[in-house]
C-alpha positions as a printed NumPy array, in Angstrom:
array([[ 12.776,  58.073, -23.421],
       [ 12.098,  61.659, -24.395],
       [  8.54 ,  62.99 , -24.51 ],
       [  7.343,  64.085, -27.972],
       [  7.468,  67.8  , -27.096],
       [ 10.954,  67.559, -25.588],
       [ 14.292,  67.519, -27.409],
       [ 17.543,  65.985, -26.26 ],
       [ 20.617,  68.207, -26.384],
       [ 21.722,  66.314, -29.498],
       [ 18.378,  66.919, -31.211],
       [ 18.432,  70.605, -30.256],
       [ 22.002,  70.905, -31.541],
       [ 21.108,  69.231, -34.835],
       [ 17.947,  71.292, -35.378],
       [ 19.515,  74.621, -34.366],
       [ 22.973,  74.136, -35.869],
       [ 24.548,  75.057, -32.519],
       [ 27.101,  72.767, -30.86 ],
       [ 26.014,  70.988, -27.673],
       [ 28.838,  72.714, -25.784],
       [ 27.439,  76.117, -26.838],
       [ 23.94 ,  75.053, -25.774],
       [ 25.253,  74.071, -22.345],
       [ 27.001,  77.452, -22.157],
       [ 23.79 ,  79.254, -23.158],
       [ 22.052,  77.364, -20.377],
       [ 24.76 ,  78.31 , -17.872],
       [ 24.166,  81.955, -18.836],
       [ 20.389,  81.575, -18.435],
       [ 19.651,  82.162, -22.11 ],
       [ 17.843,  78.826, -22.411],
       [ 16.513,  76.35 , -19.877],
       [ 16.062,  72.616, -19.707],
       [ 14.377,  70.105, -17.502],
       [ 16.182,  67.028, -16.218],
       [ 15.132,  63.419, -16.593],
       [ 15.35 ,  60.926, -13.745],
       [ 18.768,  60.028, -15.205],
       [ 19.801,  63.726, -15.026],
       [ 19.778,  64.209, -18.812],
       [ 18.79 ,  67.576, -20.255],
       [ 15.518,  67.889, -22.137],
       [ 14.445,  71.063, -23.939],
       [ 10.959,  72.168, -24.885],
       [ 10.556,  72.688, -28.641],
       [ 10.15 ,  76.495, -28.276],
       [ 13.779,  76.522, -27.126],
       [ 14.616,  76.331, -30.845],
       [ 13.209,  79.851, -31.237],
       [ 15.196,  81.142, -28.254],
       [ 18.387,  79.681, -29.723],
       [ 17.553,  81.271, -33.093],
       [ 17.019,  84.587, -31.286],
       [ 20.401,  84.289, -29.55 ],
       [ 22.205,  83.419, -32.793],
       [ 20.504,  86.232, -34.725],
       [ 21.384,  88.766, -32.055],
       [ 24.997,  87.558, -32.093],
       [ 25.12 ,  87.92 , -35.892],
       [ 24.241,  91.597, -35.583],
       [ 27.09 ,  92.031, -33.128],
       [ 25.504,  91.741, -29.699],
       [ 27.407,  90.091, -26.899],
       [ 25.822,  87.256, -24.958],
       [ 25.49 ,  89.629, -21.993],
       [ 23.46 ,  92.005, -24.185],
       [ 21.343,  89.09 , -25.43 ],
       [ 20.702,  88.081, -21.811],
       [ 19.632,  91.667, -21.004],
       [ 17.229,  91.61 , -23.944],
       [ 15.747,  88.265, -22.964],
       [ 15.388,  89.482, -19.373],
       [ 12.852,  92.051, -20.615],
       [ 10.485,  89.211, -21.517],
       [  8.196,  87.459, -19.065],
       [  9.992,  84.544, -17.361],
       [ 10.931,  81.867, -19.858],
       [  8.777,  83.197, -22.68 ],
       [  9.978,  82.533, -26.172],
       [ 10.558,  85.782, -28.113],
       [  7.831,  86.631, -30.595],
       [  8.088,  88.567, -33.847],
       [  6.878,  91.653, -31.953],
       [  9.587,  91.129, -29.308],
       [ 12.262,  90.893, -32.004],
       [ 10.927,  94.054, -33.658],
       [ 10.923,  96.014, -30.389],
       [ 14.349,  94.829, -29.294],
       [ 15.959,  95.219, -32.7  ],
       [ 14.801,  98.866, -32.853],
       [ 16.776,  99.528, -29.697],
       [ 19.872,  98.008, -31.333],
       [ 19.659, 100.192, -34.445],
       [ 21.969, 103.002, -33.187],
       [ 24.61 , 100.419, -32.327],
       [ 24.277,  98.806, -35.767],
       [ 24.517, 102.206, -37.458],
       [ 27.743, 102.826, -35.521],
       [ 29.118,  99.437, -36.594],
       [ 28.239, 100.163, -40.224],
       [ 29.968, 103.549, -40.001],
       [ 33.064, 101.91 , -38.505],
       [ 33.133,  99.24 , -41.23 ],
       [ 32.744, 101.852, -43.979],
       [ 35.629, 103.833, -42.508],
       [ 37.729, 100.676, -42.34 ],
       [ 36.88 ,  99.804, -45.946],
       [ 37.734, 103.297, -47.161],
       [ 41.041, 103.533, -45.282],
       [ 42.158,  99.917, -45.462],
       [ 44.535, 100.356, -48.385],
       [ 46.399, 103.296, -46.879],
       [ 46.065, 103.167, -43.114],
       [ 44.262, 101.109, -40.543],
       [ 43.184, 103.864, -38.233],
       [ 46.495, 104.869, -36.712],
       [ 49.038, 104.279, -39.469],
       [ 50.359, 101.053, -38.008],
       [ 50.713,  99.502, -41.464],
       [ 53.19 , 102.074, -42.739],
       [ 55.709, 104.143, -40.843],
       [ 55.857, 106.59 , -43.773],
       [ 52.074, 107.035, -43.729],
       [ 52.15 , 107.16 , -39.962],
       [ 54.677, 109.994, -40.054],
       [ 52.3  , 111.952, -42.282],
       [ 48.987, 111.156, -40.582],
       [ 50.138, 110.629, -37.047],
       [ 53.236, 112.761, -36.671],
       [ 54.67 , 112.575, -33.158],
       [ 52.198, 109.786, -32.372],
       [ 49.404, 112.295, -31.726],
       [ 46.882, 109.445, -31.939],
       [ 48.182, 108.074, -28.633],
       [ 46.39 , 110.856, -26.767],
       [ 43.069, 109.609, -28.197],
       [ 43.38 , 106.185, -26.555],
       [ 44.382, 102.673, -27.543],
       [ 43.701, 100.894, -30.802],
       [ 42.785, 102.153, -34.245],
       [ 41.386, 105.452, -32.99 ],
       [ 40.808, 106.965, -36.426],
       [ 38.244, 104.24 , -37.109],
       [ 36.148, 105.135, -34.055],
       [ 32.871, 107.051, -34.515],
       [ 33.415, 110.765, -34.86 ],
       [ 37.045, 110.311, -35.971]])
């Protein structure tokens, strides 16, 4: 039986809204930790809910799980992020978010005519990307990149 301050993986999944498979993956990546019962079942301390919320919030702003792990690694071992931690870490993500916003605005503004390299219309492409000049700028929708 689980101790009152411990959650089973099912309870953590229900409370956090994150699938058990994702929680196991987060644990494999070191984003969260559990203790094991005598029967080798995972048990999570209640503050793990805050760590999961931190991970999900960071993902929603576009961070990869590797970047989330780097952020969590700046905290003392196993500590649950505080409001001050979130504030400090989120300030460091602001330039990246500004870049994402700029990219999305460019996409929104060009979506009806061209998606960065003219791939939606050969006629538009011939006008905006004559001779495939965009190829020299690299792969993908290069006109949507910052500084385009």
